[in-house]
C-alpha positions in Angstrom: 18.4 -29.0 4.1 15.5 -28.2 2.2 13.9 -31.5 2.9 13.7 -30.5 6.9 13.3 -26.7 6.6 10.1 -28.1 4.9 9.0 -30.9 7.3 9.5 -27.8 9.9 7.5 -25.0 8.0 4.9 -27.6 7.2 4.8 -31.8 9.2 3.3 -34.0 6.7 0.4 -34.5 9.5 -0.5 -31.1 8.7 0.0 -30.7 5.0 -3.0 -30.0 2.6 -3.4 -31.9 -0.1 -2.8 -30.1 -3.7 -6.5 -30.9 -4.6 -7.9 -29.5 -1.4 -5.7 -26.3 -2.4 -6.9 -26.1 -5.7 -10.2 -26.0 -4.8 -9.8 -23.1 -2.5 -8.1 -20.8 -4.8 -8.9 -21.9 -8.7 -11.9 -20.3 -8.9 -12.4 -22.6 -12.1 -12.4 -26.1 -10.5 -15.1 -28.3 -8.9 -18.9 -26.1 -8.8 -17.3 -22.7 -10.3 -20.6 -21.3 -10.7 -21.4 -21.3 -6.9 -17.5 -19.9 -6.6 -17.7 -16.9 -8.9 -21.3 -16.4 -7.5 -19.7 -16.3 -3.8 -16.5 -14.4 -5.3 -18.3 -11.1 -6.7 -21.2 -10.9 -4.3 -18.4 -10.7 -1.5 -15.9 -8.5 -3.6 -19.1 -6.0 -4.5 -19.8 -5.9 -0.9 -16.7 -5.7 0.8 -15.9 -2.3 -2.1 -19.4 -0.6 -0.8 -18.2 -1.3 2.9 -14.7 0.0 2.0 -15.8 2.8 0.1 -17.6 4.0 3.2 -15.0 4.1 5.4 -12.8 5.6 3.3 -15.1 8.2 2.6 -16.1 8.1 6.3 -12.9 8.1 7.4 -13.2 4.8 9.5 -10.5 2.5 10.5 -13.0 -0.1 12.0 -15.1 -0.1 8.8 -12.2 -0.4 6.6 -10.8 -3.4 8.7 -14.3 -5.1 8.3 -13.7 -4.9 4.4 -10.6 -6.5 4.5 -11.7 -9.4 6.4 -14.6 -10.0 4.1 -12.6 -9.0 1.0 -12.4 -12.4 -1.5 -9.7 -10.8 -3.4 -6.5 -12.6 -2.2 -8.1 -15.9 -3.5 -7.9 -15.5 -7.2 -4.1 -13.7 -6.8 -3.0 -16.7 -4.8 -4.9 -19.0 -7.5 -2.4 -17.2 -10.2 0.7 -18.3 -7.9 -0.7 -22.0 -7.3 -1.5 -21.7 -11.5 2.1 -20.3 -12.0 3.4 -23.2 -9.8 1.8 -26.1 -11.4 2.4 -24.2 -14.6 -1.2 -24.5 -15.9 -3.3 -21.5 -16.8 -7.2 -20.8 -14.7 -8.1 -17.4 -15.9 -7.3 -16.2 -12.3 -5.0 -13.0 -13.3 -8.5 -12.2 -15.7 -10.6 -12.7 -12.4 -7.9 -10.6 -10.8 -8.5 -7.4 -13.5 -12.0 -7.4 -13.9 -12.3 -7.5 -10.2 -10.1 -4.3 -10.0 -12.0 -2.3 -12.3 -15.2 -3.4 -10.1 -13.4 -2.2 -6.8 -12.2 0.7 -8.6 -15.7 1.7 -10.2 -17.3 1.5 -6.7 -14.9 4.2 -5.3 -15.6 6.1 -8.4 -19.4 6.3 -8.3 -19.1 6.6 -4.2 -16.8 9.5 -4.6 -19.9 11.3 -6.0 -20.9 12.0 -2.3 -17.9 14.4 -1.7 -18.1 18.2 -2.2 -15.8 19.0 -5.0 -13.6 21.4 -2.5 -13.0 18.2 -0.7 -9.2 17.9 0.4 -8.3 14.3 0.1 -4.9 14.6 2.0 -6.5 15.3 5.0 -8.6 11.9 5.0 -6.0 9.7 7.1 -7.5 6.6 4.7 -6.5 8.4 1.8 -3.3 9.7 2.6 -2.1 6.3 4.1 -2.5 4.4 1.1 -1.2 7.1 -1.7 2.2 7.4 -1.0 3.4 3.8 -0.3 7.4 2.9 0.4 9.8 0.1 0.2 8.9 -1.0 4.1 4.9 -1.5 2.4 6.5 -4.2 0.1 8.9 -5.7 2.6 5.6 -5.9 4.9 3.8 -7.4 1.9 6.2 -10.1 1.4 6.3 -11.3 4.8 2.6 -11.6 4.4 2.3 -13.4 1.3 4.7 -15.6 2.7 2.1 -16.3 6.0 -0.8 -16.4 4.1 0.5 -19.3 1.9 1.9 -20.7 4.4 -1.6 -20.8 6.3 -3.0 -21.6 3.3 -1.0 -24.9 3.2 -1.4 -26.0 6.5 -4.7 -27.3 8.4 -3.8 -26.1 12.1 -3.2 -22.6 11.2 -6.4 -21.6 9.4 -7.1 -19.1 12.5 -4.5 -17.2 11.5 -6.0 -16.2 7.9 -8.4 -13.1 9.2 -5.2 -11.4 10.5 -3.2 -12.2 7.2 -6.3 -10.5 5.3 -6.3 -7.7 7.4 -2.4 -6.9 7.0 -2.6 -6.9 3.2 -4.4 -4.3 1.8 -6.2 -5.4 -1.4 -9.8 -3.5 -2.1 -9.1 -0.4 -0.3 -6.0 1.1 -2.0 -7.8 -0.1 -5.6 -11.3 2.3 -3.6 -8.6 5.1 -2.8 -7.6 5.1 -6.5 -11.3 5.2 -7.3 -12.6 7.8 -4.9 -9.4 9.8 -6.7 -10.1 9.2 -9.9 -13.2 10.4 -9.2 -12.1 13.7 -7.7 -10.0 14.4 -10.6 -7.0 13.6 -8.4 -4.5 11.5 -11.0 -1.4 11.5 -9.1 -3.2 10.0 -5.5 -4.6 7.7 -7.5 -1.3 6.6 -8.9 -0.2 6.3 -5.7 -2.7 3.9 -4.5 -2.4 2.1 -7.8 1.4 1.4 -7.1 1.0 0.1 -3.3 -1.5 -2.3 -4.3 0.2 -3.5 -7.3 3.3 -3.8 -4.7 0.7 -6.0 -2.4 -0.4 -8.1 -5.9 3.2 -8.7 -6.1 4.1 -9.9 -2.7 1.5 -12.0 -2.5 2.0 -13.8 -6.1 5.8 -14.0 -5.2 5.1 -14.8 -1.3 2.4 -18.1 -2.5 4.7 -19.5 -5.6 7.9 -19.5 -3.2 6.1 -21.2 -0.6 4.2 -23.6 -2.9 7.2 -24.5 -5.1 9.3 -25.2 -1.8 6.8 -27.2 -0.5 6.8 -30.0 -3.3 3.2 -28.8 -4.9 4.4 -27.9 -8.2 6.6 -31.5 -8.3 3.2 -33.2 -7.7 1.6 -31.1 -10.6 4.0 -32.8 -12.5 7.9 -31.2 -13.7 7.1 -31.0 -17.6 8.1 -26.6 -17.5 7.0 -25.0 -20.5 6.0 -21.7 -22.0 3.7 -20.9 -19.3 6.4 -21.1 -16.5 8.6 -19.0 -18.5 6.2 -16.5 -18.8 5.0 -16.2 -15.4 8.8 -15.6 -14.1 9.5 -13.6 -16.9 6.4 -11.0 -15.4 7.5 -11.7 -12.1 10.4 -9.7 -12.7 9.1 -7.6 -14.6 6.5 -6.8 -12.5 8.8 -6.4 -9.0 11.1 -3.9 -11.4 7.7 -1.6 -12.0 7.1 -1.6 -8.2 10.4 -1.9 -6.7 11.8 1.3 -8.6 8.9 3.7 -7.5 8.7 2.5 -3.8 12.8 3.2 -3.7 12.2 6.2 -4.9 9.4 7.3 -3.0 11.2 6.1 -0.1 14.1 8.1 -1.0 11.9 11.2 -1.2 10.5 10.6 2.4 13.7 9.9 3.5 14.9 13.3 2.7 12.1 15.0 3.3 11.9 14.2 7.2 15.5 14.9 7.0 15.1 18.1 5.4 12.2 19.0 8.1 13.7 18.4 10.8 16.7 20.7 9.8 14.3 23.1 9.0 12.7 22.8 12.5 16.3 23.2 14.3 17.1 26.1 12.5 13.7 27.9 13.3 14.0 27.0 16.9 17.9 28.4 17.2 15.7 31.6 15.2 13.4 31.7 18.2 16.1 31.3 20.7 16.1 34.5 21.8 12.4 35.1 21.7 10.6 34.4 25.7 7.8 31.6 25.1 8.3 31.6 21.5 8.0 27.6 20.2 8.1 26.3 16.8 4.6 23.3 16.8 5.6 22.3 13.7 7.2 22.3 10.0 5.6 20.7 6.9 6.7 20.2 3.1 3.9 20.6 1.1 4.3 21.8 -2.5 7.8 22.1 -2.6 7.7 24.7 0.0 8.7 24.5 4.2 5.8 26.0 5.9 7.1 26.7 10.0 4.5 27.2 12.4 5.6 28.8 15.2 3.6 30.9 18.3 5.1 33.5 19.9 3.3 35.9 22.1 5.6 39.1 20.6 7.2 40.1 17.8 9.3 37.7 15.6 13.0 38.3 14.5 13.6 39.4 10.6 13.1 36.0 8.6 16.0 36.7 6.8 18.3 35.5 9.9 16.3 32.1 9.3 16.8 31.8 5.6 20.7 32.4 6.6 20.2 29.7 9.0 18.9 26.9 6.4 21.4 28.1 3.8 23.0 24.2 3.9 20.7 22.4 5.8 18.3 22.6 3.0 18.3 22.7 -1.0 18.7 26.0 -2.4 15.8 26.9 -4.1 12.8 26.1 -1.4 10.8 28.8 -0.7 10.3 29.2 3.2 6.6 30.2 5.4 6.2 31.4 8.7 2.5 30.5 10.0 2.0 32.2 13.6 -0.5 31.3 16.3 -2.0 34.4 15.7 -3.1 33.7 11.9 -0.2 35.7 10.3 0.9 34.5 7.6 4.8 35.1 6.4 6.4 34.9 3.3 10.5 34.6 4.3 11.9 33.9 0.9 13.4 31.2 -1.0 16.3 30.0 0.4 20.0 30.8 -1.0 18.6 33.8 -3.3 
């Protein structure tokens, strides 16, 4: 059964040899000096491009950095080395590369004003609160990348894989956030990178092993193999727990903001031409943005409607289209 699936996923006529795969993914094989020179040059340039795209909130520029960023090469090299049960130094290269990209982000963050709102930048806000779906998408991308590397006829999909898997941009975002002394945002971006790192390594190990590259390299499983699998389990736990927690929190916040909006619409039902434009949950406070040509109903009735709909103790603030801010109070008081 496994042989049939392997033949369908990777026909023998399109299968790349282990030597070819090693030549592409192992920076220590072949002309290692040229490989490393090209890697560090392209990584530095892609980091600068990504930082420019992040700071200017330019999606097109960030995508351009993703396409030329070579960081996926040593990461997939970790997967191949684990399957071959060989140490290639790829993990050390990835660590040094991460430090370089973060440093570039920190240096370029000096261009931002001291009072810059990082979360107003979509390139930053979209990479500082990863969820479980990010891990699932990254896993699929890791499998796709490994299959594309193993086949001769689907190399054209690799740019798409490079765009789908976010490696350099979250590291740049982490550097920018650290440069602005926003440690929690930097941690969120690092969690996103680590989840994508795990997805690439895990997907690569599964695909390379199932396609028989491990058997070609020999079946002498030793301590390096056990360490690799133990590290993968540990990395999965480290990534899975915070992503799951963040997903649960996000779902709860979405539920609570939806209930708050429904309660606010009922609160304004008797006011002609009044409406709720949006509800935001920021810093443990519910902000209700409303548009009303006349006076608002007593805010206490809004708090009464919210009891039992959202947890007690959450402050509620009403912002009107006329620039008035009303501290409604705390739910449950």
